[in-house]
N, C-alpha and C positions, 0 to 999 in steps of 0.2 A: 501376374500373381497379385492378388488382394492382399491389402495391406490392413493389419489389425491395429486399430489406436488406442492406446491404452492409456489411463489416467496418469498425468504427468505427476511427477513430483516438484511441486512449487515452494520449495523451500527445504533447508537441511532437515528439519524437524517435522515436516508434513508427514502424517499418517494416511489421512485420508481427505476426500473433498466432497462436496454437494456440487451435484450437476443442477446448475441452476435454470439453462434455458439451452435448448439446441437452435443455432443460428441456421445451421444448413439440414434440410429435411431429407428423407429417403428419396432417391431419384433425382437429387440434383448435382450438377457438376460442383467441383471443388478445386481448385488449385494448391498446390504447396504454398503455404504463408497464409492462406484465407482462413477468417476466424471461424471455427467450427462449432464451438460452444463456449458457454460462460461457466465457469466453475466457483465456487465460493469456497475460499481458505478459512482459516484460522485470521489471517490478516487482511482480505480484500476479495472483492468479485473479480474476477481474473478472465481476460478473453484468451482462450486458448486456440492458436493456431495449428492447421491440418499440416502434419510431416509429409503428406502423402498427396497426390493429385489423382482425379479420378472420378468416378461416381460414387456420390454415399448409397452403399447398398443396404446396409443396417444398422440401427441404432439399437446397441445393447443394453442401454440404462433408460429409465425414463427420469423425466424432470423431476427433481425434487429428491433423487436418490442419493445417499451417502454410498461413496465408492472408495475402497481402498486403493492406495497408491499402486501403479502397474499392474491393475485390472483391466482388462478390456473394455471399450465404452462403446466403440464404432468399428465397421469394415468399410475400407475405399478399395475400390476396384473398378474393372471396367464392367460395362453395361451387359455384355453377354456371359462372362465366365462364372462358372459355378463356385459358389462360396460356401465355406464350413466353419460354423461358430466354433470358437474356441472352446475347450474345454473346462477353463478356469474363469467363465464369466461368473459374474455376481447373479446369485441365484434369487429368483424373484423379482427382478427389477424389470423385466421386459414383458409385453403382454402377453406374449405366447407361454411364458412361466405362469402367468397369474390367472390364464384362463384354463390351465391345466391344475392349478394346485388344488389339492384336496379340500373338499368342503365346500368349493365355490359352487352356488345355485342350491346345496343341499340345506335347506333351511332347518329341517328336523334336526340335524347335526351340529348345528352353530357353523358360522363362516369364519375362514381365515381372517386373521387378522389384516392381511395384505389385500383382502376382497375389495373390489370396486362396485359399488351398485350399478345396475345394467342402467345404460345409455350415460356413463359417465365419462365419455369420449371428452367430454369438455372439462376444463378445470373447475371444480368445484370449491366454493368459498370454505375454509375450514372454520369451526365453530371455537371462537376465543373463550376460554374460562374466564368469566369476570373476575375470579380472585387472583388470576395471574398475573404477575409482573413484568411475564417476558414480552417483548413486543418486537415481532420481525419484520423489518424492512429493507428492501433495497437502497444502496447508498444513495442511488438519483430520487428516491421517493423521499426520503428524509432531506435530501437538498431542496427537493421543490417545498416539502412541508415547512422547511424553515423560513424559505423565501415568502410562502404565503400566510406565514403566522398560524398554520393549521395543527389542531392536536390529533396526531396519530390514532390515540385510543379510541378515538369514535369512528374511526376507520375501517371498514372489514377488507380484509386480505383476500385477495384470489389468486395469489402466485403459490408455488411449490410448499404447501405443509402451512397454509394461512398467511405467507410472507405477503406484506404490502408492497406493491410494485407502481410502476408509473399510472397505468390506466385507472388502479384504484383512487389515486389522487385526482385525477383528473374527472371521473366517474362523481366522486364525492361533490367535486365543484360544482359539476353541471346538476347535481340534484339538490343544491342549497337554494333557499328562495331568494329572488333577486330583489336589490333595493330599487328605489327611485331613479337611481342612474342606471339602471339596467344590469349592474354587476352583481355577482354572487356575494352574499354576504359572508366573509371569511370570520369563522369563531375560533377562539381559542381559550383555554381555560389554564389556572394555574392550581398546583395542589394546594390544600389549605395549609395555613402555618401552623406550627407546632405539632404536626402529626409525624410521626417517623415512618418511615419508609424503607421496605426492602427490596433490592434490585438486584436480579441475577447479574454476575459478569457476561458482558457480549463474549463472543468467539476470540474477538482481536484482543479483550482486556485480559482474557484468560491466557491468551498466548503470551503477551506481552509479561504479564506476572510471572509465568513459569520462566521465561526466558531471562527475565531481569532477577530472579531470585536463584537462577542456575549460574548466573554470570557472577553475582556479588559473593554466592557461596563457594564457587570453585576457582574464580580468579583472583590472584591476590592484586589490587588495584595499587595505583601509587599516582600522584596528582602533581602537576608542575603548573604553575601559573605565571602569565607575563601581562606588562600593559603595553600597547602598541600606540604609537605616534600616529594619527590618522589624517593629519592636517592635507597632506599633499594628494591623498586618495580621496576625501571628501570635495577637495575643490577640483580635481580630473573628473570625478563622477558627475558634479555638478555642472561642469561645462560640457560634458558629453550629452547629458540628459537633456539640455536645452535646445539641443540641434535635431534630436531625433523624433520619432513618433512615440506616442503613448507606449503601444505595445512594445519598442524596442529598447525602452529604458533601463538602466543596469541597476541592480541591487546591490549593495555593499556585500550580500551574501556571494554574489557572482565571483567578485574579486577574491573572496577568500577561498573558494572554491578553485581558481585556478591558482592561487598561491600556494594552498595546500597541496595540490598533485606537482607543482613544480619542485617545492620543497622536499616532497617525498622521494624524488629520484636521488638525493644526498642521504637518505636515511632509510633504506629498504628494509631494515629490520623493523621498523615502524608500520610499513606497507605489507604486513605478514599474517599467517595463521599458524597457530601451535597445532601440530599433528603429532601426538604421543612425545616422542624424545626427537623429534624433528620439527624446524622451523620453516614454511614453505613461504619464500619472499616472491611476493607478486610482481608480474613484469609490467603489468598495467597498473595504473593509479586510476581504480575506479571509484570516485568519491561518492559516498552515501548521505545524503541529506535527509535529516528528519522531516516529515511534514506531519502538521496537525490535522487529523480527521475527528470526525465525531467518534468518542469513545476510546480514543487513543494515538498512536501514533503509526505511520509508515515509514519506511526509508525508500527514498528513490534514488537511482543510480546515475550518476553523470559518468560515464564510461570515458576512460583516457583524456581525463580534466586536463593534465598537464600539454596535451598534444592540440587542444582546442582554443580558438579565439575566444575572449570574453562573450562577444555577441552569440556565439554559438552557443556557449555554457547557458547563457540566461535564455535563449529560445528553447532550447532543450528542458530546461528544468522547470518554465512556466508550462510547457506543454505536458510533461509529464505531471506535474502537480493538478493540473487542469483534470486528467485522466484517472487519478486518483479520487478526487473530490466528487467525480461524477459518476464512480464506479465502473469505469471503464479502463481499468488498469490493464497495461501487458506485463507478460512474465519479465521481460528483459528491464521492464522498469523498475522493479523492487528486488531483483536477484543479481546477485556477483559483486557487490560492494568489497572493497578491501581496506578500506579506512571511512570512518563516518565523521559528519558534524552536525552537531545539534545547536542551532543558532535560536536564541530567545531574544535577540536584540529588539526585535520588534515590540516588545512587551515591557521595554524599559528596564530591563535586569541587568545590574551592574555586574554580576559575577555568579558563576555556579559551575558545578563538576558534574559530570553524565557519566552513565554506567555503559562499560564497553558492551559492543555489540557482538556477541560471539559469532564465528570463530575469529573475528578481528583482533588485531592485537592493541589497537589504541582509538580513541575517539577524542574530538577537539569540542569543549564547550565553548561556545563563543557569545559574550555579553553585549549590549549597547554600544554604539560608537556615540560618546557624549560631549558636549562643551564642558570643560572643567576648567578651573584655576591652576596654573602649572608654574613653576619656576624653570626658566631658561637663561643662562648666562647672568645668575643673580637676580633677574628681573621677574616680577610677576607678571603673567599674561592669561589670556585666554585660549586654549588648546583643544584640538579633537584628540581625544582618548578613547581606547577601546581594549577591555579587559577579556583574556582566554584561558582557559585550563585544558589541559591535554590528561586525558586519564589513560594509564599503559598498564599492559599486562606485565608485572614484575619478573614473569618465567620468561619473557622474551628479551627485555631490554631493561635498562637502568636508569637512575636519574639524569645522571650527566649526559646521556644520549637524548634523554626529552628535554632537558634544558637546552641542547644545543640546536636541535629541531626549533623549539620555540624562538630562540635567536635568529636561526635561518629564515624562518618564515617572516621576522620583523623585516628583513632586507626587501621582499617582494612587498609586503604591504606598506612600508615605510619609503619604497621608492616605486611608486605604482608604473611608472613607465615600462619597468622590466616585465610587466604582464602583457604588454601590447607588443614587443620587440622580440 
């Protein structure tokens, strides 16, 4: 029996998604777990895997279509069986709907807004209003543009809705005049100084604004800070990184993720979500790690961090962060965290507090590990210190519990051998 595949819910507050690209075409074989399509949400462009195996029999929506959650997008079945399109498909999104739409081909009565010109089987570049401040580009296109110092405002997008994609960047480079050295001259420009500019919020920034405003307005935050002795951890990390390959080196954050996962075993109230008058204490310590991307932040998830060795944590986090920045994120990369960490240590931030990522009950904000003057045993010396602040939902927990968590976390961070045995 054929399987109807629906638009997945890629986040607890997602209502709709844009189908950016079909990876599989009609007639192609597909196995359960193969990537079927790329879908853009408020957060990122996500690779969506097929929940069924068989042959792709029908694609129910076009690339570029905005589809509500749970609406059918494709049918997978055997090559021979008869299929029936679902009654609740999104109207006007597939070619058959468009060809039968009222007004198409009737030039005397006005064409439908969804009409495609004849011969438009190929993607047509959208005309960008020169007065518009909206610039749509895929995450990969933005990454390539940053690396090559390209100004995206001078590149015509040929993706869905005029979106700039990789082929547009590469085509623009091929079309540039070559220099004496034989390479294309990469041009870029800066906006003039002293000129006001109005910029529309990206989907990601809108989602962040909405969720953070709801968090601060509805969750009674309180904060507890602690300073950690990092001498032993920094020494262990230095020795380890001297004997491994560059791509296997550990970051301070890898140690923090492992330490937080272990500590949450003792404090299940902080590894929890509030659900009405009940608290769901999660059985797994799935640590969300905030990653900076263009226009905002995404949270990648290290699952069961308390169960994994440091090397595995490091490798998984590096791989997920790379996928996020390349625009090839998977659903499991960004969903299902039970406790979050926001680390701004690499920016030489001494201390800060973070906003809770709902529906979680707490988040840990981490500053830099720094060498500072310290007093030990009545003597002044140089030591490694790091400050961290936990933000907690006061409906779920209280200050004493949060303070005990921060003290327990110190045991793992200040005696790092505990993290590898």
